[in-house]
C-alpha positions as CSV (number, residue, x, y, z in Angstrom):
1,M,22.9,-10.9,5.3
2,M,24.1,-12.1,8.3
3,E,26.7,-9.1,8.6
4,A,23.6,-6.6,7.7
5,L,21.8,-8.6,10.9
6,A,24.6,-8.6,13.1
7,G,23.3,-7.4,16.8
8,L,19.7,-7.4,16.0
9,D,17.0,-9.6,18.1
10,Q,16.2,-12.8,16.9
11,G,12.9,-14.3,15.7
12,G,10.3,-12.3,14.0
13,G,9.9,-10.5,10.8
14,L,12.4,-7.6,9.7
15,V,10.7,-4.2,9.8
16,A,12.3,-1.0,8.6
17,L,10.9,2.5,10.7
18,L,11.2,5.5,8.6
19,D,11.4,8.6,10.6
20,T,10.7,11.6,8.5
21,G,10.1,15.1,9.7
22,A,6.3,14.4,8.8
23,G,6.1,11.4,11.3
24,G,7.0,7.8,11.3
25,V,6.3,5.1,8.5
26,R,6.4,1.1,9.1
27,C,7.3,-0.8,6.6
28,E,7.9,-4.7,6.8
29,L,10.4,-6.1,4.8
30,D,10.3,-9.5,2.8
31,E,14.0,-11.0,2.8
32,R,12.4,-14.3,1.0
33,R,10.9,-12.3,-1.7
34,A,14.4,-9.9,-2.5
35,P,17.2,-10.9,-0.4
36,G,19.7,-9.2,-1.8
37,A,17.5,-5.8,-1.9
38,V,16.9,-6.8,1.7
39,A,20.4,-7.3,2.7
40,L,21.7,-4.2,1.0
41,F,18.7,-2.0,2.6
42,V,19.6,-3.3,6.0
43,G,23.3,-3.0,5.9
44,L,23.2,0.7,4.6
45,A,20.7,1.6,7.2
46,R,22.6,0.0,10.0
47,G,26.0,1.1,9.1
48,R,27.3,-2.6,8.2
49,A,27.6,-2.4,4.2
50,R,30.3,-0.4,2.5
51,W,29.5,2.7,0.2
52,R,31.5,5.0,-1.4
53,D,30.2,8.6,-0.5
54,P,29.8,10.7,-3.9
55,V,30.5,14.0,-2.2
56,D,34.1,12.9,-1.0
57,G,34.8,10.1,-2.7
58,R,35.5,7.8,0.3
59,A,34.5,4.3,1.2
60,T,32.6,4.3,4.7
61,R,30.3,2.3,6.6
62,R,28.2,4.8,8.5
63,P,24.5,4.5,7.9
64,L,23.3,5.6,4.3
65,Y,19.9,6.8,5.4
66,R,20.4,10.1,7.7
67,D,19.0,13.6,7.0
68,L,18.0,12.7,3.1
69,A,15.7,14.5,0.6
70,F,12.7,13.1,-0.5
71,H,14.2,13.8,-4.0
72,R,11.7,12.7,-6.2
73,V,7.9,13.0,-5.0
74,I,4.8,12.8,-7.8
75,D,1.9,13.8,-5.6
76,G,-0.6,10.9,-4.9
77,V,1.9,8.6,-6.8
78,L,5.3,8.0,-5.2
79,V,7.9,9.0,-2.7
80,Q,11.3,8.3,-3.6
81,T,14.7,9.0,-1.2
82,G,18.1,7.3,-0.3
83,C,20.3,9.6,-2.7
84,P,23.4,10.2,-0.9
85,V,24.1,13.4,-3.3
86,G,20.3,14.5,-2.4
87,D,19.1,15.2,-6.4
88,G,18.7,11.8,-7.6
89,T,21.6,11.1,-9.1
90,G,23.9,9.4,-6.4
91,H,24.2,5.9,-5.2
92,P,26.7,3.6,-3.2
93,G,29.2,3.3,-5.7
94,Y,27.3,0.2,-7.4
95,R,24.1,-0.7,-8.9
96,I,22.4,-4.0,-8.0
97,P,20.5,-6.5,-10.3
98,V,16.6,-6.0,-10.0
99,E,15.0,-9.2,-8.4
100,T,11.6,-9.8,-10.0
101,R,9.0,-12.2,-8.4
102,A,6.1,-13.7,-10.1
103,D,3.5,-11.7,-8.2
104,D,5.1,-8.2,-8.6
105,R,2.6,-7.1,-10.8
106,E,0.2,-7.7,-7.9
107,M,2.4,-6.0,-5.0
108,L,2.8,-2.9,-7.8
109,S,-0.9,-2.8,-8.1
110,R,-1.9,-0.9,-5.0
111,G,-0.2,1.9,-2.9
112,G,2.5,0.7,-0.2
113,A,5.1,-1.2,-2.2
114,L,8.6,-0.9,-0.7
115,V,11.0,-0.7,-3.5
116,L,14.4,-0.3,-4.9
117,A,14.2,2.5,-7.4
118,R,15.6,2.5,-11.0
119,Y,17.5,6.1,-12.2
120,T,15.5,8.0,-14.9
121,P,17.2,11.5,-15.7
122,P,15.1,14.4,-15.7
123,P,15.0,15.9,-19.0
124,G,17.8,17.4,-20.8
125,R,20.1,15.7,-18.3
126,A,22.1,12.5,-19.0
127,D,23.3,9.7,-16.4
128,P,26.7,10.1,-16.6
129,S,27.3,6.3,-15.3
130,P,24.1,4.5,-16.4
131,P,23.4,1.1,-14.9
132,P,23.6,-1.9,-16.8
133,A,20.2,-3.3,-18.2
134,G,18.3,-5.2,-15.5
135,H,19.8,-3.1,-12.5
136,V,18.8,-0.6,-10.2
137,L,20.3,2.3,-7.8
138,G,22.1,0.6,-4.5
139,S,20.6,2.9,-2.4
140,Q,17.5,4.5,-3.7
141,F,14.6,3.5,-2.8
142,G,10.5,4.7,-3.2
143,V,7.2,3.6,-1.9
144,T,4.4,3.7,-4.2
145,L,1.0,5.5,-3.0
146,T,-0.8,4.1,-5.6
147,D,-1.0,1.6,-8.3
148,M,2.2,1.2,-10.5
149,G,1.6,-2.2,-12.0
150,H,3.7,-0.7,-15.1
151,L,7.0,-1.0,-13.1
152,T,7.1,-4.5,-13.4
153,G,10.2,-6.0,-13.9
154,E,12.0,-2.8,-13.3
155,V,12.0,-2.1,-9.8
156,T,12.7,-4.8,-7.2
157,V,9.7,-4.9,-4.7
158,F,11.2,-5.6,-1.4
159,G,8.6,-5.0,1.2
160,R,5.1,-3.0,2.1
161,C,4.6,0.2,4.1
162,G,1.6,1.2,6.2
163,D,1.1,4.6,7.3
164,L,0.6,6.2,3.6
165,D,-0.8,9.3,5.0
166,V,2.8,10.4,6.1
167,L,4.0,9.8,3.0
168,R,1.1,11.4,1.0
169,R,1.9,14.7,3.1
170,I,5.3,14.4,1.9
171,A,4.5,14.1,-1.5
172,A,2.4,16.7,-1.9
173,V,4.8,19.4,-1.0
174,R,5.9,20.9,-4.1
175,D,9.0,23.0,-2.7
176,A,11.6,21.0,-2.2
177,S,13.2,23.5,0.3
178,T,10.3,23.1,2.8
179,R,9.8,19.2,2.1
180,P,10.5,17.3,5.4
181,R,13.1,15.0,5.1
182,L,13.9,11.3,5.7
183,L,15.6,11.6,9.1
184,R,16.7,8.2,9.4
185,V,15.9,4.6,9.0
186,R,15.9,2.3,11.9
187,I,15.9,-1.6,11.5
188,V,13.9,-3.9,14.3
189,R,12.6,-7.5,14.6
190,D,8.8,-7.6,14.8
191,P,7.9,-10.0,17.7
192,R,5.0,-11.2,16.3
């Protein structure tokens, strides 16, 4: 975690600012709840975590969350991004274990839960390298827009997002070619 946080101001909680083509979204990260997920997310956002680019196969440390599609949207339910390929099949070259907490169902029971996503292949397509049971994709993340308590134990809840109207607008765009994109993720310390 220390490497992922190097160079950030000390003190205050970690905040992810999601810059999208539809506006900004502020997410408070909870490193006590899911330290592995937060460290990976922050490292990938800041270019401090190593990952393998699935397009060229090379290892890199450049920020992963730049100009990415919201590849999975369910109007009024969920938005998902973080796939370096753009279609939901990509990951950083590794999968990580799900981190669960006793209050996950409560966190998932209302919109705004920030989660590391699991991969469910679309109908008719199999995952060529499915994650082991109890693991999630390393880079893909989603934000719930409604009660998704049924995902308890299958995803890692690592924060809470506000500004859900921005994400609801993104989720409502059916045509992927015109859907706003995730432009970048900035990590800052909340001075409060």
